[in-house]
C-alpha positions in Angstrom: 20.7 -1.4 -6.8 19.3 -4.5 -5.0 19.4 -2.5 -1.7 17.0 0.1 -3.3 14.7 -2.7 -4.4 14.7 -4.3 -1.0 13.9 -1.0 0.5 10.9 -0.6 -1.7 9.8 -4.1 -0.9 10.6 -4.0 2.7 8.0 -1.3 3.3 5.3 -3.5 1.9 6.2 -6.5 4.1 6.6 -4.4 7.3 3.3 -2.7 6.9 1.1 -5.5 5.5 2.0 -8.2 7.9 -0.1 -6.2 10.4 -3.2 -7.3 8.4 -6.2 -7.9 10.7 -9.8 -6.9 10.8 -12.2 -6.6 13.7 -13.9 -9.9 14.4 -17.5 -9.8 12.9 -19.9 -12.5 12.1 -22.1 -11.0 9.4 -21.3 -12.2 5.9 -20.4 -8.8 4.6 -17.8 -8.4 7.3 -16.4 -11.9 6.8 -16.1 -11.2 3.0 -14.3 -7.9 3.7 -12.0 -9.6 6.2 -11.1 -12.2 3.6 -10.6 -9.6 0.9 -8.2 -7.7 3.3 -6.3 -10.9 4.1 -6.1 -11.8 0.4 -4.7 -8.3 -0.4 -2.1 -8.6 2.4 -1.1 -12.1 1.3 -0.7 -11.1 -2.3 1.4 -8.1 -1.4 3.6 -10.3 0.9 4.1 -12.8 -2.0 5.0 -10.0 -4.4 7.5 -8.6 -1.8 9.1 -12.0 -1.5 9.4 -12.2 -5.3 10.9 -8.7 -5.5 13.5 -9.7 -2.8 14.5 -12.7 -4.8 15.5 -10.7 -7.9 19.2 -11.0 -8.7 20.4 -7.4 -9.1 23.3 -8.6 -11.2 21.0 -10.0 -13.9 20.5 -7.7 -16.8 16.8 -8.4 -16.7 16.5 -7.3 -13.1 14.9 -3.9 -13.8 12.3 -5.5 -16.1 11.5 -8.1 -13.4 11.2 -5.4 -10.8 8.9 -3.3 -12.9 6.7 -6.3 -13.7 6.3 -7.0 -10.0 5.6 -3.4 -9.2 2.9 -3.4 -11.9 1.3 -6.3 -10.1 1.5 -4.4 -6.8 -0.2 -1.4 -8.5 -3.0 -3.7 -9.7 -3.5 -5.1 -6.2 -3.7 -1.6 -4.8 -6.3 -0.7 -7.4 -8.3 -3.8 -6.5 -8.0 -2.9 -2.8 -9.3 0.6 -3.5 -12.4 -0.9 -5.2 -13.4 -2.9 -2.2 -16.7 -2.1 -0.7 -15.9 -1.3 2.9 -18.6 -2.3 5.4 -20.6 0.7 6.7 -18.6 0.6 10.0 -15.5 1.4 8.0 -16.9 3.7 5.2 -14.7 6.5 6.5 -11.6 4.6 5.4 -12.5 4.3 1.7 -10.9 7.6 0.8 -7.6 6.4 2.3 -7.8 3.3 0.1 -8.4 5.5 -2.9 -5.5 7.7 -2.0 -3.2 4.7 -1.4 -4.0 3.4 -4.9 -3.4 6.8 -6.5 0.0 7.2 -4.8 1.0 3.6 -5.7 0.1 4.2 -9.3 2.2 7.4 -9.3 5.1 5.5 -7.7 5.0 2.6 -10.2 4.8 5.0 -13.1 7.8 6.9 -11.7 9.8 3.8 -11.3 9.1 3.0 -14.9 10.4 6.4 -15.8 13.4 6.0 -13.5 14.5 2.8 -15.4 13.6 4.0 -18.9 16.1 4.2 -21.8 18.3 1.5 -20.2 19.5 3.9 -17.5 18.6 4.7 -13.9 17.4 8.2 -12.8 18.0 8.6 -9.1 15.8 11.7 -8.8 12.8 10.1 -10.4 13.4 7.0 -8.3 13.4 9.2 -5.2 10.1 10.7 -6.2 8.7 7.2 -6.8 9.9 6.2 -3.3 8.1 9.2 -1.8 4.8 8.2 -3.4 5.3 4.6 -2.5 5.8 5.6 1.1 2.6 7.7 1.0 0.7 4.7 -0.3 2.0 2.4 2.4 1.3 4.9 5.1 -2.3 5.0 4.1 -2.5 1.2 4.1 -1.0 1.1 7.6 -3.6 3.6 8.9 -6.4 1.6 7.4 -5.1 -1.6 9.0 -4.7 0.1 12.4 -8.4 1.2 12.3 -9.5 -2.3 11.1 -7.8 -3.7 14.2 -10.0 -1.5 16.3 -7.1 0.8 17.3 -6.6 4.5 16.7 -3.5 5.6 14.8 -1.5 8.5 16.3 1.2 10.8 15.1 1.7 14.5 14.4 0.8 14.0 10.7 -2.5 12.3 11.4 -5.7 14.2 11.9 -8.7 12.4 13.3 -12.0 14.1 13.6 -15.1 12.7 15.2 -18.3 13.9 13.6 -20.4 11.9 16.1 -19.7 9.2 18.6 -20.1 6.4 16.1 -18.0 7.7 13.2 -14.5 9.1 12.8 -12.5 10.2 9.9 -8.7 9.9 9.4 -7.0 12.4 7.2 -3.4 13.1 6.3 -2.3 16.6 5.5 -1.3 17.3 1.9 2.3 16.2 1.4 
């Protein structure tokens, strides 16, 4: 069971250590960059805590779910950030990431309900978790000034100053 928890947590660490934002000097951009860094740091800390859970402890599922609840709260806070105008086009991805994480955490709660473990529900939770992390990765790639690529990423340019990233319905 610890392996499954580590798999859940590993995705967070791998994707969020990439945190960076384009260097700007205006106060709005500096605040946004700090908010992004705080989000990434808090997720990294939660990941570390999840990885330290002793799977043999009878309270392990409860501990995991408490940490996941905190991850969900952090994603909700991330989705509420006011992105600078240069990055407005990413706000919908932040909202989607939060929605997927909320669904993932809710499903993990269901997977561990009634003192048992439902593998199918946990698999559904993992799929939503992966979707949330994927959106965060794309946001962070754009914030670093790069353009994400992949068969499942659609980027449209409405004009030369603005682009939109979208993922097909999963």
